Every structure is written in C-alpha cells, then in structure tokens.
N, C-alpha and C positions, 0 to 999 in steps of 0.2 A: 200471603202477606206476612204471616208469623215467621216463616222461613227467611224471608227477605230481611225482616227486622233483626232476627238472630244473626244472620250473616253480617249485617252492618255493624252490630255490636261486637261481634267477634273480631272484625277488622279493626275497630277502634281500640279494643282492649289489647290485641296482640301488638299493635304499634308498628307492624311491618307490612303484611299483606302480600309481599313478593319477596323472593330470594334475591339477595344482593348480587348483582352481576360482578364478574371478576374485574371489570374495568372501572368500577365505582371508586372515586377517590375522595368523596366527602360523605361523612356520616353525621346525621343529626340524632341526638338522643336527649332524653329528659322527660318533662311532664307536659301538662296541657298547654302551657304557653306555646310550645312548639308543635303540639299534636293537633290542636283544634283546626277545623276547616279542612281536614284531610279528605273527608268523604266527598267534598265538592272540588278537590284538587287545588285548593287555595291555602293550604297550610304553609308554614315557613319553609319546609323542605322543598315543596314543589315550586314556590316562588324563587327560592335560591337556585334551584336547578335551572330554571328558565333564565335567570339573570347571569349565571356563570357559564351556561352552555356546556355543563359537564354533569354526569350522573350524580345524583344526591339520594342517599338512602335515609329515610326518616323512620327511626325506631322509637321515637318518643311515644309515651303512653299517658293517657289521662289518668290522673290519680297516682302517678309514680312518685317515689321518694327514696331517700337513702336508708331510712329505718322503717320502711313500710313493706307490706307484703308484695306490692308491685315495685320491683327494684329498678332504680336508674342504673346502678353499676352493671346489673345483669344484662342490660341492653348492648353492652360493648362486646364485640367479638372482632379480633384483629383480622382485617382483610386488606392490609396494606394501604390503609387510608392516608391521604396527605393531610387532611383536615378533619377534626371532629368538633362539631358544634354541640355544646353541652349546657344544660341549665339544671335547675332543681333545688330542692330544699324547702320550697314554699309549702308543699303539702305536709312535710314533717313539722313545720311551724304551725300550720293551720290546725292539723289534727292532734299535734302533740301538746300545744300550749295555747292555741287560740290567739296568738299574737299578744298575749299578756304574760309578763314574767318569763320571757323566753330566753333569758341569758343562758341557762344550762343547755337548752337545745341548740342554740346558735353555736355554743362551744363545741358540741358534738359534731356539728357540720363543718365549722371552721374554727381553728384556734384564733386568738386575737391577732397573732402575727401572720396568719394565713399559711403557716407551714404544716399543720397537721389537722386532722379531722376527716370525716367521710368524704368530703368533696375534694380536698387536696390529695387524698389517697387515690381517689378515682382518676383525677387528672394525672398523677404520677404514673399510674398503671397505663393510661393511654399514651403518655409521652414516652414511656419505655419502648413502645413499638415504633417510635420515630414520627408519629403524627403530631402535627401542631394542633393546639386546642384554642377554640374560642368559647369562653364561658360567658353566658348571657344572663344579665340581671332581669328583674321583673318590671312590668309596666306600672305606672302610677296614673290614676284617673285624671289628675291635674285639672281641678276646677268643677267637678260634678260629683255627686254622691256615688259611693260604691260600697258594696257589702264588706269589702276588705280595706276600707279607707283607714281604719285604725291600725292597720298593719304597716303603714308608711314608715314609722321610726324603726321597726324591726327590719324592713327592707333596706333602709338606709345603712344600718349596721352590717347587714349581709353584703351590701355593695362595697362598703369600706374594706371588709375582710377579703372579699374576692379581688379587689384591686391590689391589696398587699400580696395575695397569693400570686397574682399575675406578675407583679414586679420582681419576683424571684426567678423568673424564667422568661427570656425574650421570645420563646416559642409558645407562650401562653398569653392570650390576650383577653382582657375583660372588656365587655361592652355593657355600658349602663343604658337602660331604657327609661330611666327616671324622667328624662326630658323629651321622650319620643312623642308623646301625645300632646298636640297643641292645646293651649289653655281652653277648656270648655268644649273641645272637639270630640263629641260622642261617637262620631263615625269610625274612630279607630278601635272602639270597643264593641264587643258583642252585646246582645240584649241583657245579659246577666251582669254587665259592667265589671266583670272580673277578667275575662279572656279577650284576646284580640279578635276583632272582626277580620274578614278577608283583607280589608284595607290595612288594618293593623299588622296582620301577618306579613303582608307585602312590605310594609315599612320596616319591620324587623329584619326581613330578608335583605332589604336594600342596605341597611346599616351593616349587616354581617358581610355582604358582598364588598362593600367599600373598604372594610378593614382587610379582608383577604387580598383585594387587588392592590392595596397600598403596602402590604407586608412584603419585604424583599424575599426572594426565594432562597432557600437554604443552600 
C-alpha cells in the first residue's frame, strides 16, 4: 500500500506520467487548476483530449509557480506543439503575499500593460516555437464560501493584465473563468472549494475547446 501511495504521489508531482508522443500537438502546463483530477483521468487535459480527438499532454503540476521551486516555465519543452494551454501565478500570490498587498508580486508576474513579467516572458518563449497559446485564468466560487474568497480582487487584476497581454498577439488567447461557475453551484468545485471538481475540469476543457475550434488556422 505504501508503494502504491508513493507511486501516486510521484505521478502527481511530476505532472507527466508518460513521455509525449511525437504526434501530440497540444500541451497543457501550469498548476493545480489544470492538474487536479489527473489520477482519475478527469483532469482538464484528459477532458480536452476527448473533446478535440487529438493527443493532449498535461504537464501541469500541483503547487507550481513562476517564482517557486516547482516551476511552471520548466514544464515547457518544444515538441512542435500547435497549441499550449497555460495558467499559473496563483501559487506565487498565495505563498508570496497571501492575497494581501500583492501589488509587487503581481508586477513580477505581469507588468500593468501585459508586456513584461514572468508570465509574458514564458508566453513569448512558447510563441517563439510557433505554438499558439491559450492562457487560462482562475475560477471564482461565485456565491459560496471559499478559503481563497479574499483573493477575488487580486484574481481580477491578474485577469485584466492577462487580457492586455493577449491583446498584443492574435495568437495568444486569454480565457477568463471568473463566470464559469454558476451562482451557488458547488458541484463545479472540489471539496476544498478551491480546485475544480471533475465537472469543473470538464467545463474548463469545454471552454478551451470552444476557443480553439473558433480560432482560424494560421
């Protein structure tokens, strides 16, 4: 039993579990928003793969950030991807400033105009390979208590800066999840009321798929 638990934890932490096949054309990378529910095969990447009918590699890792030991940027390795789905920054905020007085940390992640900072730099690195980028914002609990409810204003500012970043490049698309959870609908959230449930992960994947399908090919 101990070996099984250790194996499951290793899979969760490494964020990969398998080597990317050569024909994979979608990469998912980031933090727990995209990583949770992987062990049950109901994470965002798995749901997106089913919806698109194309291989999707999910390298997102629980606890990852841009200025944390578990690195979001380190998850990217160019494999000729057409699309890279990316999120992150929430753990830097949560562990760095606790969603209080977070202006300096937000500035490190995104400049106010969306042109510089750790996240735009990561997006630029991905774009240099020719891949298009979908940057995904964070969920809001929308009508019920959450341990990170006080992070809402910080999340709103992150979304605004991500939107400005995306406006600079037609091949970078920002998806807000602020309105994804129906009012008072707890089924979209896991028991911790911070992360998406399988229903929530599926809904996130559906929103990503819709954007991809509606974006004209290069």
